N, C-alpha and C positions, 0 to 999 in steps of 0.2 A: 369627510366622513364617507366610508364605503357603504354600498347598498348592503343591508344587514342579513338578507336571506334570499334563497331562491324564490320563495313566495312573494317577497317584496319586489324582486326583479320582474316576475311574471305579472304582478299587479300594475307595474309601470308600463309594461308592454301592452297590456289590455287597455289601459287608459289612452294609449296612443293609437288604438284601433287595430291591434294585432289580430290576425285571423289564424296564424300558425306560428309556432316557434320551433326552430331547428337548432341543434347544438352539436358541435364537433369537438372531440377531444384532440387538442393540438399536439403535434410532435415538435421536436427541436428544429426540424427542417421546415416547419411552418413558420415563416418569418418574412420580414419586409424585403429581404434580398432574394430568397429562394421561392417567394410567393407562398400562397396557401393552397395545398392540394385539396381539390373538391371531388375527386373520384376518377376511377378508370372509366373510359368511354365518355359519352356525352350525357350521362344520366343526370348530372347536376342541373342541366338546362331545364329539366322538368320539375325542379324543386324551387328555384329562385327566379324572381322576375329579372328581366334584362332588356336592353335596348336593341337597336338595329345591329345585325351581324355584319361585320366587314371582313373581307379576306385580304391577306397580305402575302402575296406570292413572291415578293422581292427578296425575302430572306432565304438562307441556305435550306432551312426547314420551314416551309410555308405554314402560316398559322391563320386562325380566325380570332377576331376580337368582338366583344360586345360590351357596351357601357353597362355598369351596375348602379342602380339607383340607391346607393348606400349612404347612410348617415351613422354617426357614432354617438352613443349615449355614454356619458361619463358618470362618475360617482356622485357628482353634485346635482345630477338631473339635467344637465345641459345637453343639447343635441346640436350637432353641426354636420353639414353635408361633407362628404368625401368626394370631391368632383373628379378625382383621377381614378376612382375605382372602376375596375373592369374585369370581365372574365376573359381568359386567354384559352383558346381551344387548340390543342396540339393533336392534329389528326394522325400523325405518324405513330403515336403510342397506343391508342388515343387516350387523352385525359384532359381534364379541365382544371385550371388554377385561377385563383383570384390574385390580382396584382394592383398596384397603385392605390391601395386602400388607405394609406396614411397621408398621402400628399394633399396639402392645402386644407387640412381639417384640424381645427383647434382642439377638438375633443377626442381625437384618435389616440389609441393606446400605444404611443410610440415606444416607451420603455419596454413594455411587455412583448413587443414584436421585433426587438433588435435581434440580429443573428447571433447565435451562440458559436464562439470559436470552436473549431473541430476538436482541439485539445481539451476543451472544457466540457464537452458533451458527456452526459451521464446516462442517457436513456436509449442509446443506440437507435436514435430516430423513432423510438416508440413514444407513447403518450407521456408527456412531461407534467401533466396535471392541469395545465391551462385549459379553459373552456371558452370556445367561441360560440356566442349565441347570435342567431340571426332571426329577428322578428319580422315576419311578412305582414305588412299592413294591408288594410282593405283598399288603400289607394295604390297598391302595387309598388310601394316603396319598401325599403329594408332598413331597419334600425339594428345596428350591431352593438354588442357589449362583450368585452373580454374580461373574464373572471380569472384572477391569479390562482395559482395552484394551491396556495395556503389560505384562500378566502373562505368565508362562511358559506358563500354560494356554492363553491366547489365541494365543500363538505356535505351540504344539504343534497346536492346533486348525486354524489356518490352513494349516500345513504338511501335515497329514493330508488336509485338504480339497483341497489342490492335487494331491497325489499320487493320491488315490482319493476323489473327491467323495462327500460324504455324501448319502444319499437324502432328498429333501424329503418332509415330512409337513405339508401346509398351510404355515404361515409358519415352521414348525420344520424342523430337520434331525435325522434319526434317527441317534443315536450308538450304534453296536453295543457290546454288552458282551461281553467275552472268553468268559465262561462259556456264553453263548447263541449268539453268532455271528449269522448272518443268519437271522432267524426265518422268512422266506419260504422260503429254501432248506431249512431244517430241516423245515418243513411238507411240502414236496414230496417230500423224501427219505422221510419216514415214510409218505406216501400211496403212494409207489412200492413200498415194502416190503409194505404191506398189500395192494395190488393183486396183487403177485407171488405171494402165498400162495394166492390163489384164493378159495375159499369159507370163510367164518367162521361157526361156530355162534353163534346168537343168544345174547348175554350182556349182563350189566350189572355194572358195577364197584360193589362195596359200600364202605362207609366204611372198612373195614379193609384195603382195597387188593386184595381177592380178587375173582375173577370168578365169577359165578353164572349158571347157565342162565336164560334169559328167554324165555318161550313166547308172550307176547302179540304181537299183530300189529304193534305199533309199535316193534319192536326194532331197526330199521335205525339210528336215531340213537344209541340206547344202546350198541349194539355198536361203532359207530365211536368213540364216546367212550371205551369200555373199551379199545379198541386203541391209543388215545392216552394211556391211564392217567389218564383224567379221571373223577372221581367226580361223578355227577349231583347238583346242589345247588339247582336251580331259581332261582339268582340271574341277574339280567340282566347278566352279565359275560362278556367274551371267554373262550375255552376254552384256547387253546394259544399262549402267548407273544404275546398280543394279537390272535390270530385266533379267530374264532368258527367252529365246525364245523357244517355243515348237511348232513345226509344227505338225498338227494332220491330218493324212490321213485316219484314221479309227476311230471306236468308242472306241478303247482302246488306252490309253496314257501311254507311258513308263515314270515312275517317276524317277528312278535311276537304275544304273547297277553296284552295288558294288559286288566284288568277295567275296566268303566266307572266313572267317579267322579262322574257327574252324570246328570240325567234320572231317570226312574222306577227304572231298574235301580240307579243310583248311590245313591238314597235308600232304596229298599226291599229291595234285594238280589236275588240270582239266582232264588231260589224264587218270590218274588212276581212277578218279571218273567215267568218262564216260565208261571206260572199265568194271568197276565193276557193274554199275547200268544202263547203257544205253542199247539200243536195236539196232539191225542191220537194216540198210535201205540203199537204193541206192548202193547195191553191197558191196563195201568194206568201207562203212562209218558207223560209230556208232553215234547215237544221244541219248540225254537225253531231252525229251520234255514232256509237259503236264501242264495243269492248276492246280496249287496247291493252295488251300484255307485253311485257318486256321481251324484245327479240323476235316477236311474231307479228307479221303484217295483219292488220285488221281487215276482215273480209268486206266490211261496208265502206271503209275509207281508203284502204290501201296503205295506210300509214303505220309506222312501226314505232313503238315506245322503246327508248334506250336510256341506259344509265351510264353517264360518263364520269370518270374520276372516282369510282368506288370499286374496291376489290371485294367481291362477295365472299371469296374463300377465306379471307381474314377479317371480314366485316370492318374494313378501314377505308376512310376517305383518302385517296392518294393524290387528288388534285382539288385544292380548296376552291378553285374557280369552276369546278364541274357542276353537274346538275342532272336533271331529268329532262329528256327532250322527246318531242314528237317529230318524227322525220317523214317528210312527204315522199311520194313515189319518185320524185326527181332528185331526192337526196338532200333537199333543203330542210332547215329547221323551221317547221311551221309553228311550233310553240315550244317554250322552254321554261323550266323552273330552276333557278339557281339554288345551290345548297344553302346559300345565305338566306334566301327567301323561305325555303322550306324549314330550315332550322328554327327560325323565329316562330313560325306557325305551329310546328309540331311541339317545340319545347314549351310553349305557353298553354297548350291545350290538353295534353294527354298524360299528365303525371299519374293520375288515378282516374279510372273511368268505370261507370256502372252501365252495363248494357241490359236494358229492360225490355223483354218481349211483350207484345200486346196483340189482342184480337180487336177487330172492329165490326160494328154492326150499324145499321141505319134504322132508327125508330123515330122517323120524322126529323131526323138530323143525325149526324155521325156520333157514335159513342165508342169509348175505348175501355177495354178491360186489360189491366197490366198483370201478366201471368208469372207463375213461378217455374223455374228459379230465375233470379237475376244473376247475371254474370259480372263479376268484379275483376278488373284488371289493375294490377299494382306494379309499379316499377317498369318503366319502358325506356327506350332510347331511340334516337334518330337512326342509329346503325341498324336496329332491329327493323325499323320501317323500310329502310333501303334494301336490306337483305330480303325481306318479304316481297318487295316490289321486283327486285332482280330475279327472284325465283318464280314470279308469275302469280303469287298469292294475292298481292295487292294489284288492282287494275285501275287504269284511268278510264272512267265511264262518263264522258261529257254529254251535255245536252244544250249548248247555246243555240239561240235561234234569232232570226231577223223576221219580224212580222210586218205585213204590209210592205214587202220588200220593194215593190215596183212604184210605190207612191213617193210623194215629196217629203213625207214625214214617217219614215219607217221607225219601228220600235224594236229595240234589241233586248235580249235577256242573256246574261252571262251565266254559265253553269259548268264550272270545271270541278270535277269531284274525283277523289281517289277512294276506292271502295275495296272491301274484303269480305269473303264469305264468313258467316257467323261461326262456322265450325273451325275456322283458322285463326280466330282472334287471339287465341293463346300464344301464337307465335310472336306477338308484339309485346308480351309482358313477361316479367320475371316470375310473377305469381298471378295465376288466373284460376278463379274458383267459381263454381256454381253454388249460389246461396239461396236456399228455399225461403220464400216469403209468404207461403200459405199459412193457415192457422196452426197447423201442426208444428210449424217451425218457430212460432212466436214464443 
């Protein structure tokens, strides 16, 4: 017996813990042989969870791959893992495809994904009526379901899309879940409530769900997360129904903080790096600081940031084994971030982001007021990040240090961060809007 309706399918997804449901209208060339096209560029990496990225430069046209945590739901309600599922990234186009999604899975839609012989094709590679649903679970796993063209689900979907068109997310359509509704609207409603209250004492949410006072100077982000009932976890994952929250207390915004995985830093670690390249400050503390822009020697360190394997004029990766490197005055790679490492971090973190400015005051303890407008960025890609870095808009602004450096028990603190000016944030997104959150906008 088939699943009787779109509503029934979404109910099943919600029972499994779905946080978001994406749907792609398949074409005849979306099949097990030609793979499933997930979009031009690397935009799909910001929409679906994936595993570690691996590069393969042994092929005539080098590629990147990432495991996909996919299972298939069948009409009987059974679910089984598809262990061979993966994303394949083709930098030369660039585009992303899904492959290996049937292999070793008892519930996979094998018949519906068979290749159509060229002579039998009827839709000129346009939509053939099949619908691929991908439910993103709270566990960061994916449950897929394939609806046939003549199914009740496909009929319901088309009717709903005619009455109230679904919002596009790359090649997908975003299918709202009843228990969440419109995530963007929910986000703005919460921000308006937070703004209306005025000043909020600095706090941080603990694992047990209770708020505790937080007196350090970096409380703006923790307080905003606490007001959204988000427990800090350090994972590179979105915070609120697919949206990342970024509290902005200055004109510079930290985009991500990945540690180097190559160069001297990658092989020897933060302490050895700071001891070799840092400078003395505050007595017995060593620092490595300075604004590093692509192609320009930093005045404080003498080192230069460079991007290898990326053509900024075409916004394409031309070497899958390339990356971002910090080059010392002697020409050595003092630190490096492979594209593989950065793709994982950027793809999991920045699909949609809300940048919320704030003011701070001290009334016997720090307090924060989150101001209007909030800036919402939607639709990004790794290529946009690399292009902004190559042009100097994104900078590497580190601050690692070694404290009590001359003692037998020194303490180290890693701080590798890529930042951008608030006025340039729009360069990273397909859509970037300023949304009023004051009372007049409610």
